[in-house]
MMTF fields as JSON, N, C-alpha, C and O atoms, coordinates in Angstrom:
{
  "mmtfVersion": "1.0.0",
  "mmtfProducer": "UNKNOWN",
  "numBonds": 371,
  "numAtoms": 372,
  "numGroups": 93,
  "numChains": 1,
  "numModels": 1,
  "chainsPerModel": [1],
  "groupsPerChain": [93],
  "chainIdList": ["A"],
  "bondAtomList": [4, 2, 8, 6, 12, 10, 16, 14, 20, 18, 24, 22, 28, 26, 32, 30, 36, 34, 40, 38, 44, 42, 48, 46, 52, 50, 56, 54, 60, 58, 64, 62, 68, 66, 72, 70, 76, 74, 80, 78, 84, 82, 88, 86, 92, 90, 96, 94, 100, 98, 104, 102, 108, 106, 112, 110, 116, 114, 120, 118, 124, 122, 128, 126, 132, 130, 136, 134, 140, 138, 144, 142, 148, 146, 152, 150, 156, 154, 160, 158, 164, 162, 168, 166, 172, 170, 176, 174, 180, 178, 184, 182, 188, 186, 192, 190, 196, 194, 200, 198, 204, 202, 208, 206, 212, 210, 216, 214, 220, 218, 224, 222, 228, 226, 232, 230, 236, 234, 240, 238, 244, 242, 248, 246, 252, 250, 256, 254, 260, 258, 264, 262, 268, 266, 272, 270, 276, 274, 280, 278, 284, 282, 288, 286, 292, 290, 296, 294, 300, 298, 304, 302, 308, 306, 312, 310, 316, 314, 320, 318, 324, 322, 328, 326, 332, 330, 336, 334, 340, 338, 344, 342, 348, 346, 352, 350, 356, 354, 360, 358, 364, 362, 368, 366],
  "bondOrderList": [1, 1, 1, 1, 1, 1, 1, 1, 1, 1, 1, 1, 1, 1, 1, 1, 1, 1, 1, 1, 1, 1, 1, 1, 1, 1, 1, 1, 1, 1, 1, 1, 1, 1, 1, 1, 1, 1, 1, 1, 1, 1, 1, 1, 1, 1, 1, 1, 1, 1, 1, 1, 1, 1, 1, 1, 1, 1, 1, 1, 1, 1, 1, 1, 1, 1, 1, 1, 1, 1, 1, 1, 1, 1, 1, 1, 1, 1, 1, 1, 1, 1, 1, 1, 1, 1, 1, 1, 1, 1, 1, 1],
  "groupList": [{"groupName": "MET", "atomNameList": ["N", "CA", "C", "O"], "elementList": ["N", "C", "C", "O"], "formalChargeList": [0, 0, 0, 0], "bondAtomList": [1, 0, 2, 1, 3, 2], "bondOrderList": [1, 1, 2], "singleLetterCode": "M", "chemCompType": "L-PEPTIDE LINKING"}, {"groupName": "ASN", "atomNameList": ["N", "CA", "C", "O"], "elementList": ["N", "C", "C", "O"], "formalChargeList": [0, 0, 0, 0], "bondAtomList": [1, 0, 2, 1, 3, 2], "bondOrderList": [1, 1, 2], "singleLetterCode": "N", "chemCompType": "L-PEPTIDE LINKING"}, {"groupName": "SER", "atomNameList": ["N", "CA", "C", "O"], "elementList": ["N", "C", "C", "O"], "formalChargeList": [0, 0, 0, 0], "bondAtomList": [1, 0, 2, 1, 3, 2], "bondOrderList": [1, 1, 2], "singleLetterCode": "S", "chemCompType": "L-PEPTIDE LINKING"}, {"groupName": "GLY", "atomNameList": ["N", "CA", "C", "O"], "elementList": ["N", "C", "C", "O"], "formalChargeList": [0, 0, 0, 0], "bondAtomList": [1, 0, 2, 1, 3, 2], "bondOrderList": [1, 1, 2], "singleLetterCode": "G", "chemCompType": "PEPTIDE LINKING"}, {"groupName": "LYS", "atomNameList": ["N", "CA", "C", "O"], "elementList": ["N", "C", "C", "O"], "formalChargeList": [0, 0, 0, 0], "bondAtomList": [1, 0, 2, 1, 3, 2], "bondOrderList": [1, 1, 2], "singleLetterCode": "K", "chemCompType": "L-PEPTIDE LINKING"}, {"groupName": "VAL", "atomNameList": ["N", "CA", "C", "O"], "elementList": ["N", "C", "C", "O"], "formalChargeList": [0, 0, 0, 0], "bondAtomList": [1, 0, 2, 1, 3, 2], "bondOrderList": [1, 1, 2], "singleLetterCode": "V", "chemCompType": "L-PEPTIDE LINKING"}, {"groupName": "LEU", "atomNameList": ["N", "CA", "C", "O"], "elementList": ["N", "C", "C", "O"], "formalChargeList": [0, 0, 0, 0], "bondAtomList": [1, 0, 2, 1, 3, 2], "bondOrderList": [1, 1, 2], "singleLetterCode": "L", "chemCompType": "L-PEPTIDE LINKING"}, {"groupName": "PHE", "atomNameList": ["N", "CA", "C", "O"], "elementList": ["N", "C", "C", "O"], "formalChargeList": [0, 0, 0, 0], "bondAtomList": [1, 0, 2, 1, 3, 2], "bondOrderList": [1, 1, 2], "singleLetterCode": "F", "chemCompType": "L-PEPTIDE LINKING"}, {"groupName": "ALA", "atomNameList": ["N", "CA", "C", "O"], "elementList": ["N", "C", "C", "O"], "formalChargeList": [0, 0, 0, 0], "bondAtomList": [1, 0, 2, 1, 3, 2], "bondOrderList": [1, 1, 2], "singleLetterCode": "A", "chemCompType": "L-PEPTIDE LINKING"}, {"groupName": "ILE", "atomNameList": ["N", "CA", "C", "O"], "elementList": ["N", "C", "C", "O"], "formalChargeList": [0, 0, 0, 0], "bondAtomList": [1, 0, 2, 1, 3, 2], "bondOrderList": [1, 1, 2], "singleLetterCode": "I", "chemCompType": "L-PEPTIDE LINKING"}, {"groupName": "PRO", "atomNameList": ["N", "CA", "C", "O"], "elementList": ["N", "C", "C", "O"], "formalChargeList": [0, 0, 0, 0], "bondAtomList": [1, 0, 2, 1, 3, 2], "bondOrderList": [1, 1, 2], "singleLetterCode": "P", "chemCompType": "L-PEPTIDE LINKING"}, {"groupName": "ASP", "atomNameList": ["N", "CA", "C", "O"], "elementList": ["N", "C", "C", "O"], "formalChargeList": [0, 0, 0, 0], "bondAtomList": [1, 0, 2, 1, 3, 2], "bondOrderList": [1, 1, 2], "singleLetterCode": "D", "chemCompType": "L-PEPTIDE LINKING"}, {"groupName": "THR", "atomNameList": ["N", "CA", "C", "O"], "elementList": ["N", "C", "C", "O"], "formalChargeList": [0, 0, 0, 0], "bondAtomList": [1, 0, 2, 1, 3, 2], "bondOrderList": [1, 1, 2], "singleLetterCode": "T", "chemCompType": "L-PEPTIDE LINKING"}, {"groupName": "ARG", "atomNameList": ["N", "CA", "C", "O"], "elementList": ["N", "C", "C", "O"], "formalChargeList": [0, 0, 0, 0], "bondAtomList": [1, 0, 2, 1, 3, 2], "bondOrderList": [1, 1, 2], "singleLetterCode": "R", "chemCompType": "L-PEPTIDE LINKING"}, {"groupName": "TYR", "atomNameList": ["N", "CA", "C", "O"], "elementList": ["N", "C", "C", "O"], "formalChargeList": [0, 0, 0, 0], "bondAtomList": [1, 0, 2, 1, 3, 2], "bondOrderList": [1, 1, 2], "singleLetterCode": "Y", "chemCompType": "L-PEPTIDE LINKING"}, {"groupName": "GLN", "atomNameList": ["N", "CA", "C", "O"], "elementList": ["N", "C", "C", "O"], "formalChargeList": [0, 0, 0, 0], "bondAtomList": [1, 0, 2, 1, 3, 2], "bondOrderList": [1, 1, 2], "singleLetterCode": "Q", "chemCompType": "L-PEPTIDE LINKING"}, {"groupName": "GLU", "atomNameList": ["N", "CA", "C", "O"], "elementList": ["N", "C", "C", "O"], "formalChargeList": [0, 0, 0, 0], "bondAtomList": [1, 0, 2, 1, 3, 2], "bondOrderList": [1, 1, 2], "singleLetterCode": "E", "chemCompType": "L-PEPTIDE LINKING"}],
  "groupTypeList": [0, 1, 2, 3, 4, 5, 6, 6, 2, 5, 7, 8, 3, 6, 8, 9, 3, 8, 8, 8, 3, 9, 6, 6, 8, 10, 11, 4, 3, 2, 8, 12, 13, 4, 1, 9, 8, 11, 4, 3, 11, 8, 14, 8, 15, 4, 6, 1, 4, 13, 7, 4, 3, 7, 9, 11, 11, 6, 12, 11, 13, 7, 16, 4, 0, 12, 16, 16, 8, 16, 12, 0, 8, 16, 9, 3, 8, 1, 4, 5, 8, 4, 3, 0, 11, 15, 0, 8, 16, 2, 4, 13, 5],
  "groupIdList": [1, 2, 3, 4, 5, 6, 7, 8, 9, 10, 11, 12, 13, 14, 15, 16, 17, 18, 19, 20, 21, 22, 23, 24, 25, 26, 27, 28, 29, 30, 31, 32, 33, 34, 35, 36, 37, 38, 39, 40, 41, 42, 43, 44, 45, 46, 47, 48, 49, 50, 51, 52, 53, 54, 55, 56, 57, 58, 59, 60, 61, 62, 63, 64, 65, 66, 67, 68, 69, 70, 71, 72, 73, 74, 75, 76, 77, 78, 79, 80, 81, 82, 83, 84, 85, 86, 87, 88, 89, 90, 91, 92, 93],
  "secStructList": [7, 7, 6, 6, 6, 2, 2, 2, 2, 2, 6, 6, 6, 6, 2, 2, 2, 2, 2, 2, 2, 2, 2, 2, 7, 1, 1, 7, 1, 6, 6, 2, 2, 2, 2, 2, 2, 2, 2, 2, 2, 2, 2, 2, 6, 6, 6, 2, 2, 2, 2, 2, 2, 2, 2, 2, 6, 2, 2, 2, 2, 2, 2, 2, 2, 2, 2, 2, 2, 2, 2, 2, 2, 2, 2, 2, 6, 6, 2, 2, 2, 2, 2, 2, 2, 2, 2, 2, 2, 2, 2, 2, 7],
  "xCoordList": [1.115, 0.323, 0.749, 1.157, 0.67, 1.231, 1.181, 0.175, 2.287, 2.159, 1.695, 1.563, 1.276, 0.548, -1.276, -2.262, -1.188, -2.615, -3.049, -3.963, -1.604, -2.047, -2.046, -2.561, -1.803, -1.572, -2.79, -3.346, -3.367, -4.52, -5.683, -6.786, -5.551, -6.214, -6.4, -7.491, -5.328, -4.86, -5.884, -7.066, -5.303, -6.045, -7.474, -8.11, -7.681, -9.356, -10.219, -11.333, -9.197, -9.884, -9.897, -10.399, -9.252, -9.286, -9.982, -10.682, -9.97, -11.517, -12.747, -13.626, -12.857, -14.152, -14.321, -15.482, -13.713, -12.924, -13.524, -14.534, -12.571, -13.224, -14.62, -15.349, -14.933, -16.768, -17.494, -18.1, -17.34, -18.064, -18.327, -19.369, -16.78, -16.818, -17.86, -18.751, -17.571, -17.819, -19.963, -20.809, -20.088, -21.803, -22.149, -23.235, -21.338, -22.303, -21.849, -22.445, -21.006, -20.403, -21.664, -22.593, -21.892, -22.561, -23.15, -24.377, -22.42, -21.77, -23.342, -23.761, -23.91, -24.533, -23.874, -22.702, -24.112, -23.396, -22.77, -22.054, -22.875, -22.568, -21.041, -20.035, -21.437, -20.268, -19.194, -18.071, -19.513, -18.579, -17.937, -16.731, -18.894, -17.772, -16.579, -15.805, -17.117, -16.161, -15.225, -14.136, -15.181, -14.321, -13.026, -11.843, -14.238, -12.479, -12.359, -11.976, -12.543, -11.956, -11.178, -10.132, -11.452, -10.368, -8.851, -7.696, -9.26, -8.175, -7.59, -6.392, -7.856, -7.259, -6.469, -5.468, -7.211, -6.535, -4.928, -3.748, -5.683, -4.064, -3.129, -1.93, -3.785, -2.477, -1.417, -0.213, -2.73, -1.791, -1.202, -0.737, -1.085, -0.294, 0.554, 1.359, 0.844, 2.137, 3.166, 4.362, 2.379, 2.825, 3.712, 4.911, 3.291, 3.992, 4.697, 5.88, 4.453, 5.615, 6.898, 7.799, 6.56, 7.585, 8.575, 9.738, 7.326, 7.748, 9.17, 10.317, 8.503, 9.559, 10.638, 11.659, 10.616, 11.793, 12.949, 14.04, 12.089, 12.738, 13.654, 14.524, 13.06, 13.456, 14.623, 15.701, 14.375, 16.098, 16.845, 17.562, 16.611, 17.822, 18.535, 19.677, 17.117, 18.052, 18.798, 19.747, 18.461, 19.163, 19.87, 20.246, 20.36, 21.713, 22.625, 23.812, 22.147, 23.687, 23.713, 24.784, 22.831, 23.46, 24.504, 25.274, 23.934, 25.185, 26.298, 27.19, 26.59, 27.418, 28.371, 29.601, 27.834, 28.236, 29.428, 30.584, 28.418, 29.324, 30.159, 30.95, 29.959, 31.114, 32.417, 33.345, 32.358, 33.269, 33.673, 34.682, 33.084, 33.183, 34.11, 35.284, 33.629, 34.692, 35.94, 36.954, 35.796, 36.967, 37.993, 39.223, 37.264, 38.047, 39.221, 40.384, 37.755, 38.579, 39.724, 40.717, 39.411, 40.293, 41.672, 42.616, 41.685, 43.067, 43.413, 44.502, 42.961, 43.325, 43.672, 44.217, 43.565, 43.946, 44.791, 45.16, 45.324, 46.393, 47.773, 48.999, 47.013, 48.493, 48.586, 49.638, 47.777, 48.065, 48.714, 48.816, 49.025, 49.618, 50.73, 51.805, 50.922, 52.328, 52.963, 54.175, 52.456, 52.832, 53.281, 54.041, 52.953, 53.039, 54.549, 55.485, 54.275, 55.763, 56.682, 57.63, 56.845, 57.675, 57.855, 59.083, 57.361, 57.901, 58.696, 59.767, 58.017, 58.452, 60.314, 61.331, 60.357, 61.225, 62.331, 63.501, 61.718, 62.634, 63.563, 64.628, 63.004, 62.951, 64.109, 64.759, 64.31, 64.634, 66.364, 67.338, 66.38, 67.557, 68.762, 69.982],
  "yCoordList": [-1.175, -0.173, 1.389, 1.809, 1.985, 3.552, 4.419, 4.581, 4.856, 5.671, 6.683, 7.148, 7.456, 8.394, 7.967, 8.703, 6.875, 6.753, 6.445, 6.857, 5.255, 5.461, 7.086, 7.081, 7.648, 9.155, 9.712, 10.467, 9.756, 9.98, 9.227, 9.754, 7.946, 7.409, 7.517, 7.192, 8.003, 8.223, 9.539, 9.52, 10.48, 11.597, 11.885, 12.924, 10.746, 10.729, 9.928, 10.153, 8.978, 8.932, 9.192, 8.398, 10.92, 11.622, 12.341, 12.52, 12.92, 13.66, 13.207, 13.968, 12.068, 11.777, 10.97, 10.582, 10.681, 10.566, 11.911, 11.959, 12.931, 14.306, 14.705, 15.321, 14.421, 15.189, 14.251, 14.832, 12.728, 11.631, 12.106, 11.969, 12.843, 13.421, 14.227, 14.016, 15.379, 16.477, 16.228, 16.671, 15.556, 15.026, 14.458, 14.853, 13.127, 12.464, 13.16, 12.785, 14.062, 14.559, 14.977, 15.516, 14.873, 15.119, 16.241, 16.338, 17.143, 18.69, 19.134, 18.422, 20.496, 21.478, 21.742, 21.573, 22.321, 22.57, 23.965, 24.293, 24.655, 25.665, 25.807, 26.399, 24.926, 24.319, 23.551, 23.32, 23.26, 21.968, 22.928, 23.016, 24.183, 24.964, 26.348, 27.112, 26.002, 26.967, 26.137, 26.623, 24.19, 24.163, 23.391, 23.081, 23.422, 23.335, 24.865, 24.929, 26.079, 27.401, 27.543, 28.177, 27.09, 26.908, 26.025, 26.448, 24.957, 24.269, 24.739, 24.469, 25.368, 25.979, 27.312, 27.683, 28.131, 29.197, 28.548, 28.894, 27.589, 26.732, 25.912, 25.733, 25.478, 25.225, 26.057, 25.991, 27.143, 28.105, 29.149, 30.103, 29.227, 29.899, 29.098, 29.63, 27.823, 26.58, 26.832, 27.108, 26.664, 26.71, 27.957, 27.78, 29.414, 30.748, 30.547, 30.783, 30.126, 29.882, 29.0, 28.982, 27.885, 27.132, 28.351, 28.665, 28.64, 29.169, 30.622, 30.652, 31.517, 32.109, 31.593, 32.28, 30.038, 29.754, 29.201, 28.801, 29.347, 28.848, 30.091, 30.003, 31.167, 32.426, 32.686, 33.074, 32.446, 33.032, 32.646, 33.309, 31.169, 30.409, 30.299, 30.009, 30.73, 30.885, 32.392, 32.55, 33.442, 34.449, 35.082, 36.241, 33.7, 33.143, 32.586, 32.912, 31.708, 30.803, 31.882, 31.846, 32.91, 33.404, 35.117, 35.663, 35.432, 36.129, 35.628, 36.174, 34.063, 33.669, 33.46, 33.475, 33.327, 32.55, 34.199, 34.207, 35.367, 36.545, 37.131, 37.978, 36.54, 36.793, 36.136, 36.815, 34.69, 33.97, 34.038, 33.362, 34.907, 35.405, 36.294, 36.261, 37.225, 38.684, 38.446, 39.011, 37.183, 37.358, 36.34, 36.356, 35.58, 34.482, 36.375, 36.751, 36.849, 37.467, 38.713, 38.901, 39.464, 39.196, 38.864, 39.63, 37.462, 36.881, 36.544, 35.971, 36.644, 36.638, 38.077, 38.066, 39.113, 40.518, 40.752, 41.918, 39.677, 40.248, 39.171, 39.195, 38.603, 37.47, 38.042, 38.657, 38.074, 39.545, 40.991, 41.698, 41.372, 42.888, 42.067, 42.605, 40.97, 40.4, 39.776, 39.992, 39.023, 38.862, 39.642, 39.119, 41.461, 42.132, 42.907, 43.351, 42.831, 43.631, 43.107, 43.75, 41.227, 40.454, 40.579, 40.508, 40.821, 41.035, 42.09, 42.15, 43.114, 44.386, 44.307, 44.496, 44.122, 43.394, 42.308, 42.1, 41.842, 41.046, 41.638, 41.113, 42.723, 43.648, 44.884, 45.491, 45.227, 45.843, 45.214, 45.961, 43.637, 43.637, 42.994, 43.019],
  "zCoordList": [-0.008, 0.039, 0.183, 1.266, -0.626, -0.811, 0.583, 1.272, 0.802, 2.12, 2.072, 3.203, 1.139, 0.356, 0.713, 0.685, 0.949, 1.001, 2.635, 3.349, 2.896, 4.262, 5.139, 6.257, 4.914, 6.21, 5.321, 6.119, 4.374, 4.223, 4.442, 4.293, 4.808, 5.536, 6.937, 7.404, 7.808, 9.301, 9.166, 9.507, 8.698, 8.554, 7.915, 7.732, 7.69, 7.319, 8.747, 9.219, 9.124, 10.588, 11.314, 12.109, 12.066, 12.319, 12.442, 13.439, 11.491, 10.902, 11.319, 11.722, 11.249, 11.639, 12.787, 12.92, 13.455, 14.666, 15.549, 16.251, 15.264, 15.949, 15.535, 16.312, 14.533, 13.542, 14.86, 15.761, 14.83, 15.837, 17.412, 18.054, 17.944, 18.92, 19.324, 20.147, 18.484, 18.65, 18.591, 19.368, 17.615, 17.441, 18.437, 18.861, 19.409, 20.495, 21.562, 22.572, 21.797, 23.042, 24.197, 23.596, 25.527, 26.32, 26.372, 26.389, 26.402, 26.464, 25.292, 24.379, 25.736, 24.923, 24.215, 24.55, 22.787, 21.866, 22.004, 21.057, 22.784, 23.47, 23.866, 23.475, 24.87, 25.696, 24.86, 25.308, 23.908, 23.008, 22.688, 22.923, 21.854, 21.259, 21.721, 21.145, 23.328, 24.069, 24.181, 23.879, 24.751, 24.768, 23.394, 23.259, 22.718, 21.473, 21.078, 19.91, 21.615, 21.12, 22.346, 22.21, 23.539, 24.484, 24.359, 24.406, 24.225, 23.575, 22.43, 22.512, 21.286, 20.59, 20.914, 20.302, 22.217, 21.714, 23.011, 23.045, 23.812, 24.345, 23.431, 23.639, 22.476, 21.211, 20.634, 20.387, 20.493, 19.827, 20.726, 20.102, 22.257, 22.865, 23.174, 23.938, 22.914, 23.187, 21.907, 21.999, 20.669, 19.091, 19.458, 19.243, 20.066, 20.067, 21.022, 20.773, 22.279, 22.767, 22.873, 23.711, 21.133, 21.005, 19.808, 19.552, 19.438, 18.537, 18.766, 18.319, 19.532, 20.013, 20.697, 20.727, 21.505, 21.794, 21.177, 21.586, 19.483, 18.716, 17.853, 16.986, 18.482, 17.429, 18.305, 17.854, 19.694, 21.165, 20.242, 19.492, 20.324, 19.926, 18.463, 18.105, 17.659, 16.579, 16.677, 15.909, 17.511, 17.392, 18.17, 17.994, 20.02, 20.18, 19.342, 19.377, 18.527, 17.542, 16.484, 15.88, 16.018, 15.388, 15.383, 14.593, 16.751, 17.654, 17.625, 16.977, 18.561, 18.641, 17.274, 17.317, 16.446, 14.985, 14.362, 13.939, 14.597, 14.311, 14.858, 14.442, 16.167, 17.193, 16.484, 16.044, 16.434, 16.226, 15.153, 14.952, 13.882, 12.197, 12.713, 12.344, 13.673, 14.188, 14.552, 14.145, 15.705, 15.84, 14.829, 14.874, 14.038, 13.109, 12.018, 11.876, 11.603, 11.188, 11.538, 10.836, 12.668, 13.544, 13.608, 13.803, 13.394, 13.812, 12.481, 12.515, 11.261, 9.778, 9.37, 8.267, 9.798, 9.663, 10.687, 10.822, 11.69, 12.36, 11.607, 11.494, 11.364, 9.935, 8.935, 8.761, 8.109, 7.32, 7.618, 6.615, 8.446, 8.566, 9.322, 9.054, 10.168, 10.55, 9.124, 9.094, 7.871, 6.901, 6.052, 5.237, 5.864, 5.439, 5.961, 5.296, 7.694, 8.053, 7.853, 7.405, 8.183, 7.358, 6.542, 6.486, 5.287, 3.813, 3.696, 3.092, 4.429, 4.332, 5.275, 4.609, 6.231, 6.903, 6.184, 6.505, 5.354, 4.824, 3.449, 3.124, 2.779, 1.576, 2.089, 1.238, 3.892, 3.792, 4.41, 4.506, 4.775, 4.87, 3.427, 3.585]
}
């Protein structure tokens, strides 16, 4: 069986199960809608928190890489300057 068909079947089963759960729920429709909205808000807040954490981590990594690149550039510039000084010194001799 094709993996795409299996995945589609799983999602269809989840959707059917969710619809059946809503239709057969013991609560009134307004209470069920409120519960769904509350859970949606909770998931949205959780996703937002994770996204902010991801962005903070990405920012920290970028800053660290920038500092490392600046350090490497400084080291390279010092080596070039030292090489230039050595070349100038060797021309004098």
